[in-house]
N, C-alpha and C positions, 0 to 999 in steps of 0.2 A: 495183331489185329488193331490195335491202337495207334500203331505206326502208320497204317493204311489210312485211317481218320486224320492222323496228322497230315499226310500227305495231301488230302483235300481241304483241311481247314485251316493250315499253318499253326503258328505256336500260339496263338490267342485262342484258336478255336478249340483245342482241348484240353481240359483242365484233369491232372491224374493227383495233384497233392492232396493227401487225406484230410488235411485239415480245412482246406478250401471246398472239399466235397462234402465233409459232414454235415453241415447246417442242412442240406439240401436232401438228406435221406431221411426226414422225419416229417411227417405231416404236423398240419396247423395244430391238432389237438394234442400232439405228442402220445397217440396210440399207436400208430403204425412206424415200422422202423425197418428201413431196407439196408442194401449194399449196392454199390457202382463201382466199377474199376476207373470209370471216368465220366465226366459232364462234356458233351459235344455242345460246342457254342457257335453255330453258324452265323455268319453276317448278313447273309440275304438269302432270296428264296432259292436261287440257284444252288447255292450251297446246302439248302435242306434237301432239294432233289438229290443232289450226289451223294449225301449222307443216307437217304433212306434208301436209294438204289444201292449201296454197297452193303448197307445192313441186310438187305434181301439176299443181297449173294452171300454173304457170311451167314445169313441164320441168326443174327443178332439182334434181340427185341430192343426196342426202344421206347423209353416212358418220356413223354413230352411236358414240360415243365414252363409254367410262368413265374408267377410271384409264389409259388408253392401255399396258396392259401385254402386248398380244398379242406372242405370240413368231412369229409368221408374216405380219407386216404387214396383220393384219386389221382395224384401226382407222385405219389411214393414207391420207389423202386422195390421188386421182389425181395425178401431178405436172402436168397441164395447168390446173390450178386451176377444173374445170368444176364441181366438187364443193363444197358446205358442210358444215362438220362440225356435227353435231348433237350437243351434249354434255349429257349428264344428269347431270350432278355436282352441279347445284344441287338435284336431287330426292333429299335424301338423309336423307328421315325414316325413322325405324322407325314405322310406324303403329301398330303393336299387338304385345304380347308376350303369349303365355299360357302359363304352366306346365302347367296341366291339359291342354289342348288340344295341348301340345308343338308349338307352332306360334310364327312371328314372320312379320308382314307388313310386309315392307320395300319401300322405293322403290327405283327402279333404280341410284341413285347412292351408296348405302349403301357405307361402305368395309368389306372383310370384317373388318379386326381390329376396328372400330366393332361389328359385329354379335356376335363373339366377346365382345366386353366386356359388352354390353347382354345376352345370354343369361346370363353367368355371374352377371348381377346377380339373375337370378331362380331361378338353381339347376339351370340348363339349359345346353347348348352347341350349337352350330352345327357337325356334324362334319365339317367340309371346312376344310384347312388347305393352304398354299403359300408360299412364298417370298415372294411380292409381295403377302401380304395387307395390308401397310400401305398400299396403294395400288391393288389391285384392288377392282372393285366388283360389286355383285350380280348387275347388268343384263350385265356383260361375262361373270361366270361362268355364268351362264345361257345366252348366246349362243354361247359356245364349249363348254359341256358340260364344264366344270373338273374335275378330277380331283384328285389330290394324293396325301398320305401315308396316308388313311385309307379309301380306296375299298376295300380288302380285305372291311372290315367293314361299311361304309355306302354304298358305292357313290358313281358320280358324281353330278354334279347331277341327272340326269336323276330319281336316285332320292330326291332330296331336296327338289323342288320339287313341292309338293302344289297349287300354283294359280299361274295367270299372268293379269296384266293387261298389255295392249299395244295400240299402234296399228298398225293395218294400213295398207298404201300407198295406200289410199283415203281415209284420214283417219278410218276408222271405229275406234273403241273395242272390243276384244274383252275384256270382263269375265269371266276365268274363274277369280278367285280362290278362290272356295268350294272348300275342300279336300274334295272328295266322295271318298270310298273307292270308291264305285261310280258310274260315269256311263257309259251307252251310248247315248249321241247320236250315234253315226256318228265320223267321222274325230277322231283327239286333236288337236286344235288345240295345244296345250300343247306336246305333244312334238315337234310340227312346228316350233314357235318355238324350243325348246331346242336349241342347237347349229347353228343356221341363221346365226349370225354377222351377224346383222342385215339379211339378205338377203330377208327375208319380211315384216318389220315390226319395230318397236319395243319393246322389253319396257319397260315403265314401272314394273312392281310384281310382287311374288310373295308368294305364300304358303310358308314354308320349314320343313321340317321340323325341329324341336330334338329332344335326346335327354338323358337325365339327366347332370348333372356328374359327373365322375370323381371318385370318393370315394377310390381307391388305384389306384396304377398299378405296373408292374414294367417295367424297361427293360434289356436282355440286348443284349451283344456277343458275337459268336460267329465264330470262324475255321474256315472249311471250305476243303476241297480244290478244288471245283468248284461251277459252277452247279447240277447235277445234286444233289450234296451238300445244296446250299440249299435246293431243292425237296423232296428227303428231310427234310430238317428241318422245313420248314413242315408236311407233310402230319403229321409225328408231334406237333408242337405244336398241330394242329388237333385231333386224335384226343385230347390229353391235356388241353388247357386249352380253357375257354370264355372269350371275350372277348380273341381276338388282335386286335388293331387295327392294327398296323405290322408291316411285314416288308419290310425294304430290303436288297437286295445290292449290294455295293460291291467292285470290283477292287482289289486291294492298290495297282497304281499310283495310282488315284485318291485312296486313301486317303494317298499318299506326296506327292500334289499338295498336299492339303490340309494336312499336317504341314509341308511346304515354303513354303505363302504363307499360312496364317491362323495369325495369333499366339495362343499360349495354347492350342492343340490338342495332344494327345498320344496315341500308342497305347493303346487302351484294354486291349489283351493284348499281353503280351511275347513269345508264340509266335509266330513267322513263320508266315503262311497266304497263300496266294494269291488267297482271296477271303474276305468278310467279310459277316454277316448282323446287321443293327441288328433287333431285335424288342421290341415293347411289347405287353403285355398290362393291360388297364385292367379295373375294376369299379366298377360304380355306387354299390355298397354296402360297407359294412364286415363281412367275414364272415372266418372261418377254414375253412380255408387261405387266405390272400390271395394276390394274384397273384405275389407275389415268392417264395412258398415254392411254387407250382404252377409256376413258370418255373423255378426252380431244379431241381426233379424232373424236369420234362422234359428239362433241358440236361442233366442228369447221364446220364439214360436215351441221350440224342445221343452223348455221349462213349463211354459202355459200348459203344454199337453202331458206333463208329466212324465215325458221321455228322459228328462235331464233331473238330476238332483241339485247339482251346481254347475255353473260355467264360467269362463274367463276367457278374454282374447288378450293376447299381448300386446303390451303398449307400446313397444319399441322392438327392434332386431334384437338387442339383446336379450330380451326377455322370450322372444320368439327362440332363440338360439338356445336358452336355457331350457325350454320346454322340449325340444328336440334332444339336447343332451342327456336328459333322463332316458328316455328311448335310445340312445345310440349306446348306453352305458350299461343296460339290462345284461347283457349277457357279462359283462365284466362283473358286476355286481353278484350274478348268479356264481359264479366261480368263486368268489371272495365268500360266499355264503357257504359253500361247502360242495362235496361232491354230488352230481345228478348225471341223470341219463338224459339224452336232449333229442328229442325229436322235431323232425322239420316235414310238416305233412300238409296236406290240403285236403278238404272234403268239400262237396258243393256249400256254396256261400250260406244257401238257406238252412242247413242242417248244422252248420259251425257253432252257433251258439248253444245248442242243446249237446252236442258234441263235447266242448270246453268244459262244460258242468259236469255232465255225467259221466265221461271217462274219468275226469279229475276224481271224483268220488269214489268210484270204481275200483280206481287204481291206489288209492288211499286204503279202501278197505281190503284190498287182495293183497297187498303187502305193508305189514304192521311197521307204523313209524314212519313209513315214508309221507311226503307232502308233494302235493301235484298241483301245476297251474300253467297256464300260457300265456303268451303275448303275441302281437305281429299283425299281419295283415290281413284284416278281418275284411277288408272289401273285396280281396281277390282271394277268399276261402284258404288262405296260407296263414298257419300259427306254427310257434315254436314251442312244442308242448314238453315240459320238464318234469321228471320224476326224481326228487331228492331224496337222498340216502337218511336215514333216521337221523334226528339231531346228535352230534356227538360221535359220529362213525369215524373211528381213529384212521382207517385206512381205506381212504378212496377207491383206489385203485384196486384193493382187492373186493372190496364189495360190488364194483363193476364188474369185475369177471366171475364173481360168484352169482349175482344177480341180474346181469346185463342181458343176457340171452332170453330169460323168462320174461322179463318185464318188458323188453323189446316184443317179443311175440305177442304180449297181451296187447300193448298199445297199438301196434300195426293190425293186429287181429280187429280191434276196434274201429280201426281208420278204413279198413277195407269193408266192414260191414256196413259203414257209413256211405259208401260209394266213394272212398277217396284213393290219394295217392300217398305211397311211403317216402316219397322224395318229392317236394314241392320246387323246391329252388338249389338245393346243393347236391344234386345228382345222386348216383349209386356207388360208384367208387368200387372199393373193397370193404368197405363197412357193412354195406346194406345189399351185397350182392347175393348173397344166401337167403335173405328175408324174399328179395325179388324172385328168386329162383321158387321159393315155398308158397308165394301168394298170385304171383302173375298166373293168368290163363295161360292153357297150353299154345292159343293162337300168338300171342304175343311172344313167348318163348321162342317159339318156331320162327316166327319172323325175325327176331332179334338176332338168333343164331345163323339165320340164312343170310341175312344181310352182311353179317360181320363175316361169315365164309368167303362169300362173293367179293367183298371189296379187299380183303386180308387173308388169302388163303395159307398163308406162313404163320398166320398169328404173332408178327411182329409187333402189332401197333398196341402199345400200353397193355401189357398181357395181365390178364387176372383181374380186370376192371369192368364193371357195368353187366358184361354176359355171364349169367349164370353158368357153372361148369354144370356136366350132364349128372351130376350126384345132386345138384341143387335144384331140382324142380324138373 
C-alpha cells in the first residue's frame, strides 16, 4: 500500500521512519496519542487529489494535518494505526499578494506568522492572530474556523476567507478561489468546508482578506469590579471610539499567575481590582485626534461614571507589547500553576458576565478544593473557562482522568443552559465529540451526519472527529 503512494509522491512525499513520524502522533496538549504507518506529504494540489483518490480505492482513512496545533485532538490519527497522516506542510507557497485587491492567495501549509510578514511587506495585514501563530497553518485555521484576539472587529476565519480550493473525498478538485462578492449558485461549499475539521475534504489553498496595516494604535489596561462593568466599558468604548480591535477580560487570579510564573511581567496598574480589561484601538492612517487621545478620553469617562476602578494607556510600543504579553502568557502561566480542565466556550454576549461569575462559584461549590475563573474575548462572547485541581494535587493526569468527565458535563450543561456553545474557536475534534452528541439537538446531529455521509460515504476523511457516533447522541 505504501509503495503505491510512493509511486504517486516520490521519495520526499512519503515518510515511514518511526522517529520522524513520532512527533506528529500526539496532539498539542498531549492528551491524545495515535499511530500511523506513514506520513503522506504531497507537494501540490494535483498530488493531494491523486492521494485522496487512491486512498478511496484502497479504503484507507486519511488524517489531514498542518501545524498539529489542535487543542481538541482534531489532527491526531486513531491509535489502531488504521489511518495515514496527510501532511500539507510542503504546500507552503504564498501564490499571490495584492494590495489593491486586499487579497492573499495562500496554500494550506503557509504558517500564520509567515503570512503576517508577507502581508506587512505590501503594507497590509492579515487580521487574525493567536498564540500558535509560529506553527499554525492556513489550512488548519480554516478547517477549525479559528478566532483569536481580533474577532471583535474582523470576525473569525469564516469572515476572512474569500475563496477556497479543496480536494473532495472522491479525489475531485473544488476550485472556488475566485473572490466573488456575490455568488448565488446554491449551497455555499466554501462555508461547509470552513470549520469542517477535514471531515468533508482537504483544504489546499485559500484566498484570504487583507486589511490596511496599522498606522497608529493605543493599548490600555483597565481595572474593573466585575465582568458586567467590563461589558459596560466595552459599550462605552464602542460608542466613543472607532477602531476597537481587541477587548480582553482577565480575572485577577489569572493575572497573579502570570506575575508568578512569567519573568519580566508586572502589574500595569497599582490599584487592586478583581477583574482587568486589555483594550486596543487601531487606526490605518495618521490623523488627529489619534487612537491614544480617543482612548484616554473614553477611559476618563469610564472613571467618571464609576465603570472603571483605575486605568492607564501605554506610553510607547514597548509598554503596549508588555500589556499584550500578559494576555498571551495566560495559558502558559495556567499550566505552570498546576493541572486544570480548560474549556473554550461561548454564550450570548449579554449573558456572559453573569455566566463567568455564577458558573465559577457553582463549580467551586460542586467540586471541593477547586478554583475556577475565566479570561478571553468578552466582546465576542468567547472566554476560556478553567477549573483548576485542588492545590497540591500530586498527579494532574490522574485527577483529570477521575474528574474530567463529571466537571466537563457540569460546565457544558451550564453553557447550554445559557444558550451557548461548547466550542467557540477550538473545534470539536475527538475531545468534545461525545459531548456534542449528548448536548446537540436532534436536527443538528441529523444534519451533520447527513452532510458527512453525502460528502464522504466511505468515511475516509479524518475518521472519529467532529461527527458524534450513533451511541453518542
